[in-house]
N, CA, C and O atoms as a GROMACS GRO file, in nm:
protein
  548
    1UNK      N    1  -7.411   3.198   1.853
    1UNK     CA    2  -7.250   3.163   1.902
    1UNK      C    3  -7.174   3.266   1.892
    1UNK      O    4  -7.106   3.302   1.988
    2UNK      N    5  -7.173   3.337   1.767
    2UNK     CA    6  -7.054   3.426   1.689
    2UNK      C    7  -7.066   3.524   1.729
    2UNK      O    8  -6.966   3.595   1.715
    3UNK      N    9  -7.185   3.588   1.799
    3UNK     CA   10  -7.166   3.710   1.861
    3UNK      C   11  -7.153   3.746   2.000
    3UNK      O   12  -7.156   3.853   2.060
    4UNK      N   13  -7.133   3.579   2.048
    4UNK     CA   14  -7.105   3.573   2.165
    4UNK      C   15  -6.922   3.578   2.211
    4UNK      O   16  -6.851   3.625   2.300
    5UNK      N   17  -6.908   3.483   2.065
    5UNK     CA   18  -6.731   3.486   2.047
    5UNK      C   19  -6.702   3.577   2.020
    5UNK      O   20  -6.599   3.608   2.080
    6UNK      N   21  -6.745   3.669   1.940
    6UNK     CA   22  -6.695   3.852   1.919
    6UNK      C   23  -6.662   3.937   2.072
    6UNK      O   24  -6.560   3.996   2.108
    7UNK      N   25  -6.808   3.913   2.150
    7UNK     CA   26  -6.778   3.954   2.272
    7UNK      C   27  -6.681   3.946   2.358
    7UNK      O   28  -6.659   4.033   2.442
    8UNK      N   29  -6.596   3.812   2.341
    8UNK     CA   30  -6.525   3.754   2.424
    8UNK      C   31  -6.377   3.803   2.371
    8UNK      O   32  -6.279   3.833   2.439
    9UNK      N   33  -6.394   3.801   2.221
    9UNK     CA   34  -6.283   3.832   2.158
    9UNK      C   35  -6.194   3.941   2.163
    9UNK      O   36  -6.220   4.061   2.158
   10UNK      N   37  -6.045   3.865   2.178
   10UNK     CA   38  -5.914   4.008   2.196
   10UNK      C   39  -5.909   4.117   2.132
   10UNK      O   40  -5.839   4.214   2.160
   11UNK      N   41  -5.983   4.107   2.041
   11UNK     CA   42  -5.952   4.210   1.883
   11UNK      C   43  -6.096   4.306   1.890
   11UNK      O   44  -6.138   4.365   1.790
   12UNK      N   45  -6.166   4.314   2.027
   12UNK     CA   46  -6.290   4.376   2.020
   12UNK      C   47  -6.263   4.472   2.057
   12UNK      O   48  -6.168   4.489   2.133
   13UNK      N   49  -6.363   4.591   2.002
   13UNK     CA   50  -6.347   4.738   1.974
   13UNK      C   51  -6.272   4.751   1.865
   13UNK      O   52  -6.251   4.868   1.835
   14UNK      N   53  -6.220   4.662   1.787
   14UNK     CA   54  -6.126   4.742   1.712
   14UNK      C   55  -6.203   4.766   1.589
   14UNK      O   56  -6.158   4.847   1.508
   15UNK      N   57  -6.389   4.663   1.550
   15UNK     CA   58  -6.467   4.692   1.464
   15UNK      C   59  -6.368   4.613   1.316
   15UNK      O   60  -6.403   4.640   1.201
   16UNK      N   61  -6.266   4.532   1.338
   16UNK     CA   62  -6.195   4.492   1.221
   16UNK      C   63  -6.220   4.320   1.265
   16UNK      O   64  -6.153   4.261   1.350
   17UNK      N   65  -6.306   4.273   1.203
   17UNK     CA   66  -6.211   4.106   1.184
   17UNK      C   67  -6.128   4.093   1.106
   17UNK      O   68  -6.108   4.145   0.996
   18UNK      N   69  -6.041   3.971   1.203
   18UNK     CA   70  -5.892   3.932   1.111
   18UNK      C   71  -5.951   3.779   1.076
   18UNK      O   72  -6.025   3.702   1.138
   19UNK      N   73  -5.893   3.773   0.968
   19UNK     CA   74  -5.903   3.657   0.899
   19UNK      C   75  -5.728   3.582   0.867
   19UNK      O   76  -5.657   3.596   0.768
   20UNK      N   77  -5.710   3.522   0.964
   20UNK     CA   78  -5.627   3.433   0.911
   20UNK      C   79  -5.595   3.322   0.761
   20UNK      O   80  -5.659   3.222   0.728
   21UNK      N   81  -5.495   3.376   0.707
   21UNK     CA   82  -5.452   3.294   0.581
   21UNK      C   83  -5.365   3.177   0.563
   21UNK      O   84  -5.382   3.056   0.548
   22UNK      N   85  -5.273   3.254   0.568
   22UNK     CA   86  -5.095   3.180   0.582
   22UNK      C   87  -5.121   3.104   0.667
   22UNK      O   88  -5.051   3.008   0.637
   23UNK      N   89  -5.191   3.068   0.787
   23UNK     CA   90  -5.163   2.984   0.934
   23UNK      C   91  -5.264   2.877   0.917
   23UNK      O   92  -5.272   2.797   1.010
   24UNK      N   93  -5.358   2.857   0.797
   24UNK     CA   94  -5.398   2.722   0.823
   24UNK      C   95  -5.400   2.639   0.727
   24UNK      O   96  -5.462   2.652   0.621
   25UNK      N   97  -5.313   2.524   0.770
   25UNK     CA   98  -5.202   2.418   0.690
   25UNK      C   99  -5.334   2.296   0.672
   25UNK      O  100  -5.394   2.246   0.576
   26UNK      N  101  -5.339   2.284   0.822
   26UNK     CA  102  -5.354   2.143   0.889
   26UNK      C  103  -5.494   2.147   1.002
   26UNK      O  104  -5.507   2.235   1.088
   27UNK      N  105  -5.566   2.066   0.986
   27UNK     CA  106  -5.643   1.983   1.066
   27UNK      C  107  -5.590   2.087   1.218
   27UNK      O  108  -5.659   2.182   1.253
   28UNK      N  109  -5.481   2.055   1.280
   28UNK     CA  110  -5.400   2.115   1.372
   28UNK      C  111  -5.382   2.195   1.406
   28UNK      O  112  -5.416   2.223   1.521
   29UNK      N  113  -5.320   2.276   1.331
   29UNK     CA  114  -5.370   2.472   1.294
   29UNK      C  115  -5.469   2.535   1.288
   29UNK      O  116  -5.476   2.657   1.300
   30UNK      N  117  -5.581   2.440   1.264
   30UNK     CA  118  -5.737   2.513   1.266
   30UNK      C  119  -5.791   2.497   1.406
   30UNK      O  120  -5.847   2.591   1.462
   31UNK      N  121  -5.777   2.389   1.459
   31UNK     CA  122  -5.794   2.371   1.614
   31UNK      C  123  -5.730   2.412   1.688
   31UNK      O  124  -5.783   2.425   1.799
   32UNK      N  125  -5.594   2.453   1.676
   32UNK     CA  126  -5.536   2.534   1.797
   32UNK      C  127  -5.555   2.706   1.751
   32UNK      O  128  -5.515   2.787   1.834
   33UNK      N  129  -5.615   2.760   1.618
   33UNK     CA  130  -5.656   2.877   1.599
   33UNK      C  131  -5.803   2.871   1.666
   33UNK      O  132  -5.854   2.981   1.688
   34UNK      N  133  -5.859   2.783   1.693
   34UNK     CA  134  -5.999   2.774   1.693
   34UNK      C  135  -5.970   2.804   1.849
   34UNK      O  136  -5.971   2.923   1.880
   35UNK      N  137  -5.954   2.741   1.916
   35UNK     CA  138  -5.941   2.713   2.099
   35UNK      C  139  -5.898   2.820   2.126
   35UNK      O  140  -5.943   2.876   2.227
   36UNK      N  141  -5.755   2.912   2.012
   36UNK     CA  142  -5.697   3.079   2.102
   36UNK      C  143  -5.793   3.141   2.074
   36UNK      O  144  -5.788   3.257   2.114
   37UNK      N  145  -5.929   3.100   1.993
   37UNK     CA  146  -6.009   3.252   1.953
   37UNK      C  147  -5.938   3.329   1.897
   37UNK      O  148  -5.967   3.449   1.905
   38UNK      N  149  -5.818   3.284   1.820
   38UNK     CA  150  -5.747   3.391   1.696
   38UNK      C  151  -5.756   3.413   1.612
   38UNK      O  152  -5.663   3.453   1.544
   39UNK      N  153  -5.920   3.394   1.556
   39UNK     CA  154  -5.897   3.450   1.432
   39UNK      C  155  -6.078   3.448   1.412
   39UNK      O  156  -6.149   3.370   1.474
   40UNK      N  157  -6.126   3.545   1.320
   40UNK     CA  158  -6.279   3.536   1.332
   40UNK      C  159  -6.379   3.507   1.211
   40UNK      O  160  -6.500   3.526   1.209
   41UNK      N  161  -6.278   3.444   1.086
   41UNK     CA  162  -6.288   3.359   1.010
   41UNK      C  163  -6.143   3.312   0.956
   41UNK      O  164  -6.037   3.359   0.995
   42UNK      N  165  -6.156   3.231   0.880
   42UNK     CA  166  -5.993   3.105   0.859
   42UNK      C  167  -6.026   3.116   0.684
   42UNK      O  168  -6.140   3.127   0.638
   43UNK      N  169  -5.917   3.110   0.612
   43UNK     CA  170  -5.926   3.108   0.481
   43UNK      C  171  -5.845   3.019   0.436
   43UNK      O  172  -5.726   3.039   0.458
   44UNK      N  173  -5.885   2.891   0.356
   44UNK     CA  174  -5.886   2.761   0.360
   44UNK      C  175  -5.824   2.770   0.192
   44UNK      O  176  -5.897   2.818   0.105
   45UNK      N  177  -5.667   2.712   0.154
   45UNK     CA  178  -5.667   2.704   0.039
   45UNK      C  179  -5.655   2.578  -0.006
   45UNK      O  180  -5.559   2.541   0.061
   46UNK      N  181  -5.689   2.472  -0.084
   46UNK     CA  182  -5.725   2.391  -0.106
   46UNK      C  183  -5.563   2.340  -0.127
   46UNK      O  184  -5.515   2.239  -0.075
   47UNK      N  185  -5.489   2.436  -0.218
   47UNK     CA  186  -5.370   2.354  -0.288
   47UNK      C  187  -5.291   2.338  -0.163
   47UNK      O  188  -5.220   2.237  -0.163
   48UNK      N  189  -5.286   2.422  -0.043
   48UNK     CA  190  -5.215   2.415   0.057
   48UNK      C  191  -5.255   2.298   0.202
   48UNK      O  192  -5.170   2.233   0.263
   49UNK      N  193  -5.396   2.297   0.228
   49UNK     CA  194  -5.410   2.220   0.290
   49UNK      C  195  -5.449   2.074   0.288
   49UNK      O  196  -5.491   1.994   0.372
   50UNK      N  197  -5.403   2.067   0.095
   50UNK     CA  198  -5.449   1.917   0.083
   50UNK      C  199  -5.541   1.872   0.023
   50UNK      O  200  -5.566   1.752   0.013
   51UNK      N  201  -5.603   1.960  -0.026
   51UNK     CA  202  -5.733   1.926  -0.066
   51UNK      C  203  -5.918   1.931  -0.069
   51UNK      O  204  -5.982   1.996   0.014
   52UNK      N  205  -5.951   1.891  -0.125
   52UNK     CA  206  -6.072   1.870  -0.059
   52UNK      C  207  -6.149   1.829   0.063
   52UNK      O  208  -6.237   1.880   0.132
   53UNK      N  209  -6.064   1.690   0.062
   53UNK     CA  210  -6.098   1.593   0.223
   53UNK      C  211  -6.050   1.679   0.327
   53UNK      O  212  -6.112   1.670   0.433
   54UNK      N  213  -5.946   1.767   0.323
   54UNK     CA  214  -5.842   1.797   0.452
   54UNK      C  215  -5.931   1.947   0.420
   54UNK      O  216  -5.928   2.018   0.520
   55UNK      N  217  -5.983   1.988   0.344
   55UNK     CA  218  -6.042   2.139   0.349
   55UNK      C  219  -6.179   2.127   0.430
   55UNK      O  220  -6.198   2.185   0.537
   56UNK      N  221  -6.289   2.030   0.353
   56UNK     CA  222  -6.394   2.000   0.465
   56UNK      C  223  -6.326   1.938   0.613
   56UNK      O  224  -6.385   1.935   0.721
   57UNK      N  225  -6.237   1.908   0.595
   57UNK     CA  226  -6.219   1.881   0.781
   57UNK      C  227  -6.177   1.996   0.866
   57UNK      O  228  -6.178   1.976   0.987
   58UNK      N  229  -6.140   2.116   0.822
   58UNK     CA  230  -6.082   2.237   0.831
   58UNK      C  231  -6.195   2.283   0.847
   58UNK      O  232  -6.252   2.276   0.956
   59UNK      N  233  -6.253   2.342   0.734
   59UNK     CA  234  -6.404   2.374   0.778
   59UNK      C  235  -6.527   2.309   0.896
   59UNK      O  236  -6.630   2.348   0.950
   60UNK      N  237  -6.468   2.226   0.894
   60UNK     CA  238  -6.582   2.124   1.003
   60UNK      C  239  -6.508   2.187   1.138
   60UNK      O  240  -6.571   2.277   1.194
   61UNK      N  241  -6.411   2.157   1.182
   61UNK     CA  242  -6.336   2.193   1.283
   61UNK      C  243  -6.404   2.409   1.341
   61UNK      O  244  -6.460   2.455   1.440
   62UNK      N  245  -6.359   2.463   1.225
   62UNK     CA  246  -6.431   2.602   1.245
   62UNK      C  247  -6.581   2.592   1.248
   62UNK      O  248  -6.623   2.690   1.310
   63UNK      N  249  -6.631   2.553   1.228
   63UNK     CA  250  -6.775   2.534   1.211
   63UNK      C  251  -6.805   2.503   1.336
   63UNK      O  252  -6.870   2.584   1.402
   64UNK      N  253  -6.764   2.380   1.393
   64UNK     CA  254  -6.783   2.351   1.564
   64UNK      C  255  -6.676   2.481   1.627
   64UNK      O  256  -6.602   2.438   1.716
   65UNK      N  257  -6.666   2.558   1.611
   65UNK     CA  258  -6.589   2.664   1.714
   65UNK      C  259  -6.683   2.826   1.659
   65UNK      O  260  -6.661   2.933   1.714
   66UNK      N  261  -6.791   2.809   1.538
   66UNK     CA  262  -6.880   2.896   1.536
   66UNK      C  263  -6.800   2.990   1.446
   66UNK      O  264  -6.844   3.104   1.440
   67UNK      N  265  -6.652   2.955   1.351
   67UNK     CA  266  -6.560   3.017   1.273
   67UNK      C  267  -6.559   3.011   1.149
   67UNK      O  268  -6.500   2.913   1.104
   68UNK      N  269  -6.608   3.089   1.068
   68UNK     CA  270  -6.653   3.090   0.920
   68UNK      C  271  -6.521   3.037   0.845
   68UNK      O  272  -6.405   3.023   0.885
   69UNK      N  273  -6.564   3.020   0.756
   69UNK     CA  274  -6.432   2.992   0.625
   69UNK      C  275  -6.443   3.039   0.503
   69UNK      O  276  -6.546   3.033   0.436
   70UNK      N  277  -6.354   3.081   0.473
   70UNK     CA  278  -6.323   3.099   0.328
   70UNK      C  279  -6.239   3.018   0.253
   70UNK      O  280  -6.142   2.960   0.302
   71UNK      N  281  -6.285   3.010   0.086
   71UNK     CA  282  -6.194   2.948   0.019
   71UNK      C  283  -6.113   3.030  -0.063
   71UNK      O  284  -6.157   3.115  -0.140
   72UNK      N  285  -5.992   3.002  -0.045
   72UNK     CA  286  -5.872   3.143  -0.106
   72UNK      C  287  -5.828   3.068  -0.270
   72UNK      O  288  -5.910   2.990  -0.318
   73UNK      N  289  -5.720   3.092  -0.334
   73UNK     CA  290  -5.694   3.049  -0.415
   73UNK      C  291  -5.523   3.095  -0.451
   73UNK      O  292  -5.484   3.188  -0.379
   74UNK      N  293  -5.440   3.053  -0.532
   74UNK     CA  294  -5.363   3.104  -0.574
   74UNK      C  295  -5.308   3.098  -0.689
   74UNK      O  296  -5.305   2.976  -0.678
   75UNK      N  297  -5.258   3.118  -0.796
   75UNK     CA  298  -5.271   3.107  -0.917
   75UNK      C  299  -5.311   2.971  -0.979
   75UNK      O  300  -5.221   2.892  -1.007
   76UNK      N  301  -5.403   2.949  -0.996
   76UNK     CA  302  -5.414   2.755  -1.020
   76UNK      C  303  -5.533   2.769  -1.132
   76UNK      O  304  -5.598   2.869  -1.164
   77UNK      N  305  -5.538   2.671  -1.168
   77UNK     CA  306  -5.620   2.608  -1.339
   77UNK      C  307  -5.790   2.621  -1.287
   77UNK      O  308  -5.844   2.641  -1.179
   78UNK      N  309  -5.818   2.608  -1.366
   78UNK     CA  310  -5.989   2.595  -1.368
   78UNK      C  311  -6.018   2.467  -1.321
   78UNK      O  312  -6.137   2.439  -1.313
   79UNK      N  313  -5.922   2.370  -1.282
   79UNK     CA  314  -5.955   2.215  -1.205
   79UNK      C  315  -5.970   2.213  -1.095
   79UNK      O  316  -6.051   2.140  -1.038
   80UNK      N  317  -5.859   2.332  -1.013
   80UNK     CA  318  -5.860   2.338  -0.891
   80UNK      C  319  -5.992   2.451  -0.847
   80UNK      O  320  -6.073   2.441  -0.755
   81UNK      N  321  -5.978   2.548  -0.940
   81UNK     CA  322  -6.086   2.672  -0.906
   81UNK      C  323  -6.222   2.605  -0.901
   81UNK      O  324  -6.309   2.654  -0.829
   82UNK      N  325  -6.248   2.484  -0.983
   82UNK     CA  326  -6.384   2.438  -0.999
   82UNK      C  327  -6.403   2.338  -0.908
   82UNK      O  328  -6.518   2.295  -0.898
   83UNK      N  329  -6.277   2.268  -0.804
   83UNK     CA  330  -6.333   2.244  -0.692
   83UNK      C  331  -6.302   2.294  -0.590
   83UNK      O  332  -6.327   2.216  -0.498
   84UNK      N  333  -6.250   2.406  -0.547
   84UNK     CA  334  -6.283   2.534  -0.442
   84UNK      C  335  -6.432   2.590  -0.477
   84UNK      O  336  -6.500   2.617  -0.378
   85UNK      N  337  -6.463   2.602  -0.541
   85UNK     CA  338  -6.573   2.646  -0.587
   85UNK      C  339  -6.741   2.526  -0.559
   85UNK      O  340  -6.860   2.557  -0.563
   86UNK      N  341  -6.669   2.388  -0.533
   86UNK     CA  342  -6.753   2.332  -0.522
   86UNK      C  343  -6.765   2.294  -0.365
   86UNK      O  344  -6.869   2.291  -0.298
   87UNK      N  345  -6.664   2.272  -0.332
   87UNK     CA  346  -6.693   2.296  -0.186
   87UNK      C  347  -6.750   2.436  -0.121
   87UNK      O  348  -6.834   2.432  -0.031
   88UNK      N  349  -6.703   2.548  -0.167
   88UNK     CA  350  -6.786   2.692  -0.135
   88UNK      C  351  -6.937   2.603  -0.111
   88UNK      O  352  -6.994   2.577  -0.005
   89UNK      N  353  -6.978   2.567  -0.263
   89UNK     CA  354  -7.118   2.547  -0.254
   89UNK      C  355  -7.179   2.437  -0.167
   89UNK      O  356  -7.299   2.428  -0.143
   90UNK      N  357  -7.091   2.360  -0.127
   90UNK     CA  358  -7.165   2.228  -0.060
   90UNK      C  359  -7.192   2.249   0.132
   90UNK      O  360  -7.277   2.204   0.209
   91UNK      N  361  -7.090   2.324   0.148
   91UNK     CA  362  -7.083   2.399   0.330
   91UNK      C  363  -7.145   2.535   0.353
   91UNK      O  364  -7.122   2.638   0.290
   92UNK      N  365  -7.221   2.519   0.447
   92UNK     CA  366  -7.295   2.614   0.482
   92UNK      C  367  -7.180   2.721   0.573
   92UNK      O  368  -7.199   2.843   0.572
   93UNK      N  369  -7.086   2.672   0.635
   93UNK     CA  370  -7.004   2.763   0.715
   93UNK      C  371  -6.917   2.799   0.634
   93UNK      O  372  -6.832   2.870   0.686
   94UNK      N  373  -6.892   2.768   0.463
   94UNK     CA  374  -6.818   2.872   0.395
   94UNK      C  375  -6.864   2.971   0.332
   94UNK      O  376  -6.917   2.959   0.222
   95UNK      N  377  -6.845   3.104   0.406
   95UNK     CA  378  -6.915   3.210   0.400
   95UNK      C  379  -6.886   3.300   0.283
   95UNK      O  380  -6.963   3.381   0.233
   96UNK      N  381  -6.742   3.267   0.243
   96UNK     CA  382  -6.681   3.376   0.131
   96UNK      C  383  -6.608   3.296   0.025
   96UNK      O  384  -6.548   3.191   0.048
   97UNK      N  385  -6.616   3.343  -0.070
   97UNK     CA  386  -6.500   3.262  -0.159
   97UNK      C  387  -6.412   3.423  -0.264
   97UNK      O  388  -6.459   3.529  -0.304
   98UNK      N  389  -6.246   3.349  -0.274
   98UNK     CA  390  -6.196   3.438  -0.363
   98UNK      C  391  -6.134   3.327  -0.469
   98UNK      O  392  -6.030   3.273  -0.431
   99UNK      N  393  -6.179   3.292  -0.583
   99UNK     CA  394  -6.138   3.204  -0.669
   99UNK      C  395  -6.118   3.270  -0.826
   99UNK      O  396  -6.137   3.207  -0.930
  100UNK      N  397  -6.093   3.354  -0.821
  100UNK     CA  398  -6.046   3.421  -0.979
  100UNK      C  399  -5.911   3.428  -1.033
  100UNK      O  400  -5.880   3.479  -1.141
  101UNK      N  401  -5.839   3.377  -0.956
  101UNK     CA  402  -5.698   3.422  -0.987
  101UNK      C  403  -5.651   3.361  -1.136
  101UNK      O  404  -5.544   3.394  -1.188
  102UNK      N  405  -5.746   3.264  -1.201
  102UNK     CA  406  -5.751   3.206  -1.349
  102UNK      C  407  -5.771   3.322  -1.396
  102UNK      O  408  -5.673   3.379  -1.446
  103UNK      N  409  -5.863   3.371  -1.395
  103UNK     CA  410  -5.884   3.500  -1.483
  103UNK      C  411  -5.739   3.622  -1.518
  103UNK      O  412  -5.734   3.700  -1.613
  104UNK      N  413  -5.638   3.606  -1.415
  104UNK     CA  414  -5.555   3.712  -1.470
  104UNK      C  415  -5.425   3.665  -1.560
  104UNK      O  416  -5.323   3.730  -1.585
  105UNK      N  417  -5.463   3.523  -1.603
  105UNK     CA  418  -5.358   3.483  -1.748
  105UNK      C  419  -5.456   3.478  -1.841
  105UNK      O  420  -5.579   3.483  -1.843
  106UNK      N  421  -5.335   3.463  -1.945
  106UNK     CA  422  -5.405   3.414  -2.122
  106UNK      C  423  -5.481   3.287  -2.090
  106UNK      O  424  -5.450   3.192  -2.018
  107UNK      N  425  -5.616   3.317  -2.178
  107UNK     CA  426  -5.694   3.167  -2.214
  107UNK      C  427  -5.713   3.112  -2.026
  107UNK      O  428  -5.680   2.995  -2.004
  108UNK      N  429  -5.740   3.158  -1.961
  108UNK     CA  430  -5.769   3.110  -1.816
  108UNK      C  431  -5.872   2.954  -1.820
  108UNK      O  432  -5.850   2.871  -1.731
  109UNK      N  433  -5.967   2.929  -1.914
  109UNK     CA  434  -5.995   2.830  -1.959
  109UNK      C  435  -5.931   2.696  -1.959
  109UNK      O  436  -5.991   2.590  -1.948
  110UNK      N  437  -5.809   2.711  -1.970
  110UNK     CA  438  -5.692   2.650  -2.020
  110UNK      C  439  -5.742   2.539  -2.118
  110UNK      O  440  -5.687   2.430  -2.108
  111UNK      N  441  -5.848   2.555  -2.218
  111UNK     CA  442  -5.892   2.462  -2.310
  111UNK      C  443  -5.993   2.367  -2.246
  111UNK      O  444  -6.032   2.266  -2.305
  112UNK      N  445  -6.034   2.403  -2.124
  112UNK     CA  446  -6.123   2.315  -2.058
  112UNK      C  447  -6.304   2.338  -2.073
  112UNK      O  448  -6.344   2.332  -1.957
  113UNK      N  449  -6.390   2.355  -2.139
  113UNK     CA  450  -6.476   2.373  -2.124
  113UNK      C  451  -6.570   2.336  -1.990
  113UNK      O  452  -6.552   2.226  -1.937
  114UNK      N  453  -6.636   2.396  -1.955
  114UNK     CA  454  -6.737   2.321  -1.798
  114UNK      C  455  -6.695   2.386  -1.708
  114UNK      O  456  -6.618   2.481  -1.716
  115UNK      N  457  -6.764   2.318  -1.565
  115UNK     CA  458  -6.676   2.336  -1.466
  115UNK      C  459  -6.799   2.427  -1.453
  115UNK      O  460  -6.906   2.383  -1.412
  116UNK      N  461  -6.786   2.517  -1.477
  116UNK     CA  462  -6.870   2.689  -1.386
  116UNK      C  463  -6.894   2.791  -1.489
  116UNK      O  464  -6.783   2.819  -1.535
  117UNK      N  465  -6.950   2.834  -1.525
  117UNK     CA  466  -7.002   2.980  -1.571
  117UNK      C  467  -7.003   3.109  -1.514
  117UNK      O  468  -7.052   3.106  -1.401
  118UNK      N  469  -6.975   3.197  -1.544
  118UNK     CA  470  -6.967   3.371  -1.470
  118UNK      C  471  -7.023   3.395  -1.521
  118UNK      O  472  -7.008   3.366  -1.640
  119UNK      N  473  -7.125   3.460  -1.485
  119UNK     CA  474  -7.233   3.565  -1.469
  119UNK      C  475  -7.198   3.717  -1.365
  119UNK      O  476  -7.214   3.752  -1.248
  120UNK      N  477  -7.144   3.772  -1.491
  120UNK     CA  478  -7.127   3.923  -1.379
  120UNK      C  479  -7.005   3.864  -1.232
  120UNK      O  480  -6.884   3.844  -1.244
  121UNK      N  481  -7.045   3.858  -1.172
  121UNK     CA  482  -6.948   3.849  -1.041
  121UNK      C  483  -6.996   3.721  -0.953
  121UNK      O  484  -6.964   3.709  -0.835
  122UNK      N  485  -7.065   3.642  -1.013
  122UNK     CA  486  -7.112   3.537  -0.953
  122UNK      C  487  -7.066   3.395  -1.058
  122UNK      O  488  -7.070   3.396  -1.181
  123UNK      N  489  -7.026   3.287  -0.978
  123UNK     CA  490  -6.975   3.188  -1.045
  123UNK      C  491  -7.136   3.059  -1.022
  123UNK      O  492  -7.202   3.051  -0.918
  124UNK      N  493  -7.158   2.984  -1.138
  124UNK     CA  494  -7.279   2.926  -1.126
  124UNK      C  495  -7.220   2.787  -1.162
  124UNK      O  496  -7.211   2.749  -1.279
  125UNK      N  497  -7.182   2.715  -1.055
  125UNK     CA  498  -7.139   2.548  -1.102
  125UNK      C  499  -7.210   2.483  -1.182
  125UNK      O  500  -7.324   2.508  -1.141
  126UNK      N  501  -7.221   2.408  -1.278
  126UNK     CA  502  -7.267   2.299  -1.416
  126UNK      C  503  -7.334   2.192  -1.332
  126UNK      O  504  -7.260   2.160  -1.239
  127UNK      N  505  -7.445   2.128  -1.332
  127UNK     CA  506  -7.493   2.014  -1.347
  127UNK      C  507  -7.454   1.943  -1.402
  127UNK      O  508  -7.527   1.899  -1.490
  128UNK      N  509  -7.289   1.875  -1.386
  128UNK     CA  510  -7.281   1.731  -1.446
  128UNK      C  511  -7.219   1.696  -1.381
  128UNK      O  512  -7.198   1.768  -1.283
  129UNK      N  513  -7.147   1.562  -1.390
  129UNK     CA  514  -7.095   1.455  -1.294
  129UNK      C  515  -6.929   1.525  -1.263
  129UNK      O  516  -6.867   1.614  -1.320
  130UNK      N  517  -6.892   1.424  -1.130
  130UNK     CA  518  -6.746   1.501  -1.126
  130UNK      C  519  -6.763   1.659  -1.122
  130UNK      O  520  -6.873   1.708  -1.094
  131UNK      N  521  -6.674   1.722  -1.145
  131UNK     CA  522  -6.597   1.870  -1.133
  131UNK      C  523  -6.712   1.927  -1.258
  131UNK      O  524  -6.718   2.050  -1.261
  132UNK      N  525  -6.788   1.865  -1.345
  132UNK     CA  526  -6.792   1.938  -1.473
  132UNK      C  527  -6.756   2.005  -1.572
  132UNK      O  528  -6.801   2.092  -1.646
  133UNK      N  529  -6.616   1.914  -1.552
  133UNK     CA  530  -6.513   2.016  -1.704
  133UNK      C  531  -6.495   1.852  -1.770
  133UNK      O  532  -6.483   1.741  -1.719
  134UNK      N  533  -6.501   1.911  -1.926
  134UNK     CA  534  -6.473   1.842  -2.010
  134UNK      C  535  -6.338   1.812  -2.048
  134UNK      O  536  -6.346   1.892  -2.141
  135UNK      N  537  -6.232   1.773  -2.056
  135UNK     CA  538  -6.081   1.728  -2.037
  135UNK      C  539  -6.081   1.646  -2.131
  135UNK      O  540  -6.150   1.544  -2.125
  136UNK      N  541  -5.990   1.679  -2.253
  136UNK     CA  542  -5.964   1.587  -2.352
  136UNK      C  543  -5.805   1.611  -2.366
  136UNK      O  544  -5.761   1.722  -2.399
  137UNK      N  545  -5.723   1.504  -2.338
  137UNK     CA  546  -5.603   1.562  -2.360
  137UNK      C  547  -5.533   1.482  -2.510
  137UNK      O  548  -5.423   1.517  -2.554
   0.00000   0.00000   0.00000
């Protein structure tokens, strides 16, 4: 279905896929984008769309239209990055991830071991309950 969409896409001939990022905040936004065939991929930011549940709903809309999704982030803590990575791992329609902003500030772990491990450019979620973070306040 995706290849058929690309044949009929308004961006045909450019060879460049269009990702909508700051345009996707609600399920209504996702539905409008998909109905208009306005994007080849949608970028979900959990902190802007309302968290895991809303992100999963937006992804489901994209999936029903054959539009893959990506999970991106802003400057966020390890807690929200782990949540985003968990959504990526759980949904086959989420084909890309950009969840590395915590690496750009000092003490990116923010004193919270667990959640995931980084091996080269790969993130590996830990097999622990919840988000797998060891939080002690």
